[in-house]
C-alpha positions as CSV (number, residue, x, y, z in Angstrom):
1,M,92.4,23.6,101.5
2,G,95.9,23.9,100.2
3,A,97.5,26.6,98.0
4,E,96.9,26.4,94.3
5,Y,99.3,27.6,91.7
6,V,98.6,28.6,88.1
7,R,101.3,28.3,85.6
8,F,101.7,31.1,83.1
9,A,103.3,30.7,79.7
10,Q,106.4,32.8,79.2
11,S,104.6,35.1,76.7
12,E,101.8,35.7,79.2
13,A,104.2,36.5,82.0
14,V,106.1,39.0,79.8
15,H,102.8,40.5,78.7
16,G,101.6,40.9,82.3
17,Q,104.9,42.4,83.5
18,K,104.8,44.8,80.5
19,N,101.2,45.9,81.4
20,L,102.2,46.3,85.1
21,L,105.3,48.5,84.2
22,E,103.2,50.6,81.8
23,S,100.6,51.2,84.5
24,Q,103.4,52.2,86.9
25,V,104.8,54.6,84.3
26,N,101.3,56.1,83.7
27,L,100.8,56.5,87.5
28,L,104.2,58.3,87.9
29,Q,103.5,60.6,84.9
30,G,100.1,61.4,86.5
31,L,101.8,62.3,89.8
32,K,104.4,64.4,88.0
33,R,101.6,66.3,86.2
34,F,99.7,66.8,89.5
35,K,102.8,68.2,91.2
36,A,103.3,70.6,88.3
37,Y,99.6,71.6,88.5
38,R,100.0,72.3,92.2
39,L,103.0,74.5,91.6
40,L,101.2,76.4,88.9
41,R,98.2,76.9,91.2
42,A,100.4,78.1,94.0
43,E,102.1,80.6,91.6
44,E,98.7,81.7,90.4
45,I,97.5,82.4,93.9
46,H,100.7,84.3,94.7
47,L,100.3,86.4,91.5
48,K,96.6,87.1,92.4
49,I,97.6,88.3,95.8
50,Q,100.2,90.6,94.4
51,L,97.7,92.0,91.9
52,K,95.2,92.6,94.6
53,Q,97.8,94.4,96.7
54,Q,98.9,96.6,93.7
55,M,95.2,97.4,92.9
56,D,94.6,98.4,96.6
57,T,97.7,100.6,96.5
58,L,96.6,102.2,93.3
59,A,93.1,102.8,94.6
60,E,94.6,104.4,97.7
61,Q,96.9,106.6,95.6
62,L,93.9,107.7,93.4
63,N,92.0,108.6,96.5
64,I,95.0,110.7,97.7
65,L,95.2,112.3,94.3
66,N,91.5,113.2,94.3
67,R,91.9,114.9,97.7
68,V,95.0,116.8,96.5
69,L,93.7,118.0,93.2
70,P,91.3,121.0,93.1
71,Q,87.7,120.2,92.7
72,T,85.9,121.6,89.6
73,E,82.3,121.7,88.6
74,F,81.9,119.9,85.3
75,K,78.6,120.4,83.5
76,P,78.2,118.0,80.6
77,A,76.9,119.3,77.3
78,P,73.1,118.7,76.9
79,Q,72.3,115.5,75.1
80,P,70.3,115.6,71.9
81,K,66.7,114.5,72.2
82,A,66.1,110.8,72.0
83,L,64.6,109.4,68.8
84,S,61.0,108.5,68.9
85,P,60.0,105.3,67.3
86,A,58.0,107.1,64.6
87,Q,60.9,109.5,63.7
88,P,63.3,107.9,61.2
89,K,67.0,108.1,61.8
90,Q,67.7,110.1,58.7
91,A,65.3,112.9,59.8
92,H,67.1,113.0,63.2
93,E,70.5,113.3,61.4
94,A,69.2,116.0,59.2
95,T,67.9,117.9,62.2
96,L,71.3,117.6,63.9
97,E,73.0,118.8,60.7
98,T,70.8,121.9,60.3
99,H,71.3,122.7,64.0
100,H,75.1,122.3,63.5
101,E,75.0,124.5,60.3
102,N,72.9,127.1,62.2
103,S,75.3,127.3,65.1
104,L,78.2,127.7,62.6
105,E,76.3,130.5,60.8
106,D,75.7,132.1,64.1
107,E,79.3,132.0,65.0
108,L,80.3,133.3,61.6
109,E,77.9,136.3,62.0
110,A,79.3,137.0,65.5
111,I,82.9,137.1,64.2
112,Q,81.9,139.3,61.3
113,R,80.2,141.7,63.7
114,K,83.3,141.8,65.8
115,L,85.4,142.5,62.6
116,R,83.1,145.4,61.6
117,A,83.3,146.8,65.1
118,L,87.1,146.9,64.9
119,Q,87.1,148.8,61.6
């Protein structure tokens, strides 16, 4: 069997060459984007490593600071009682408000007693 040849019209040949060149351009642009992506990923990894090193250094410095600073005993203020489902929110707020007013009144009375004691 011998070689067979197919004859293309001039317009078909131009169209085929144009498609081939466009495919090559698209392939090269894809490679260019892929190289840019690889560079960005390398930079991202480098920055993540730097961030981790800085965080480790900061954690170490905080540990040193905790050892150097004097230790204190911190007692948090007592928390208000939790709301029961049956107790409405307004009633709880009113209770807190009267408790706050009572404590203010108590403080006011204590100050007035001290003033009377000074006279």
